[in-house]
C-alpha positions as CSV (number, residue, x, y, z in Angstrom):
1,X,-7.7,-5.5,26.2
2,X,-4.4,-5.2,24.4
3,X,-4.2,-4.6,20.7
4,X,-1.3,-5.1,18.3
5,X,-1.3,-3.4,15.0
6,X,1.0,-4.9,12.3
7,X,1.6,-3.9,8.7
8,X,1.0,-6.5,5.9
9,X,1.9,-6.6,2.2
10,X,-1.1,-6.5,-0.2
11,X,-1.1,-6.8,-4.0
12,X,-3.5,-4.8,-6.1
13,X,-4.0,-4.9,-9.8
14,X,-4.4,-1.8,-11.8
15,X,-4.8,-2.0,-15.5
16,X,-3.4,-5.5,-15.5
17,X,-0.3,-4.6,-13.6
18,X,0.4,-5.8,-10.1
19,X,1.4,-3.2,-7.5
20,X,2.5,-3.7,-3.9
21,X,0.8,-1.8,-1.2
22,X,0.6,-2.1,2.5
23,X,-2.2,-2.4,5.0
24,X,-2.6,-2.8,8.8
25,X,-4.1,-5.7,10.7
26,X,-5.2,-5.4,14.3
27,X,-4.7,-8.4,16.6
28,X,-6.3,-8.8,20.0
29,X,-3.8,-10.2,22.4
30,X,-5.8,-12.0,25.1
31,X,-6.5,-15.5,25.7
32,X,-4.5,-18.4,24.3
33,X,-4.0,-17.1,20.8
34,X,-4.1,-13.7,19.0
35,X,-7.4,-13.0,17.3
36,X,-7.7,-10.9,14.2
37,X,-10.2,-8.1,14.9
38,X,-9.7,-5.7,12.0
39,X,-7.7,-4.6,9.0
40,X,-7.4,-1.9,6.5
41,X,-6.1,-2.9,3.0
42,X,-4.3,-0.8,0.4
43,X,-3.2,2.1,2.7
44,X,-0.1,3.2,0.9
45,X,2.8,1.8,-1.2
46,X,5.1,3.5,1.3
47,X,6.0,0.6,3.7
48,X,7.8,2.8,6.1
49,X,4.7,5.0,6.4
50,X,2.5,2.1,7.2
51,X,5.0,0.7,9.7
52,X,5.0,3.9,11.5
53,X,1.4,4.2,11.6
54,X,0.9,0.6,12.9
55,X,3.5,1.4,15.7
56,X,1.7,4.6,16.6
57,X,-1.6,2.7,16.9
58,X,-0.1,0.0,19.1
59,X,1.8,2.6,21.3
60,X,-1.4,4.6,21.8
61,X,-3.7,1.7,22.6
62,X,-6.1,2.4,19.7
63,X,-9.4,0.6,19.8
64,X,-10.0,-1.2,16.6
65,X,-13.3,0.6,15.8
66,X,-11.2,3.8,15.3
67,X,-8.7,2.3,12.8
68,X,-10.3,3.5,9.6
69,X,-10.6,7.1,10.9
70,X,-7.0,7.1,12.1
71,X,-5.8,5.9,8.7
72,X,-7.8,8.5,6.9
73,X,-6.4,11.2,9.2
74,X,-2.8,9.9,8.7
75,X,-3.2,10.0,4.9
76,X,-4.7,13.5,5.0
77,X,-2.1,15.1,7.4
78,X,0.7,12.7,8.1
79,X,1.6,11.0,11.3
80,X,1.9,12.4,14.8
81,X,5.4,12.3,16.2
């Protein structure tokens, strides 16, 4: 199966103030229409970081069951080149 990881904008409210953060959605590309098969909200306010992480997940053919662990690892130590 082929999976596509795409960043998305997410709004969170902290102490009554809205803040923009970014998450990643995983889409399965088989059949007639893409199927949402996972997502992680509120990864980072750094859009560029989340975009790079999503691209890395797509390039390496990440299985959706590993998305949370990969996000945690990326936040702890950065992204692989």
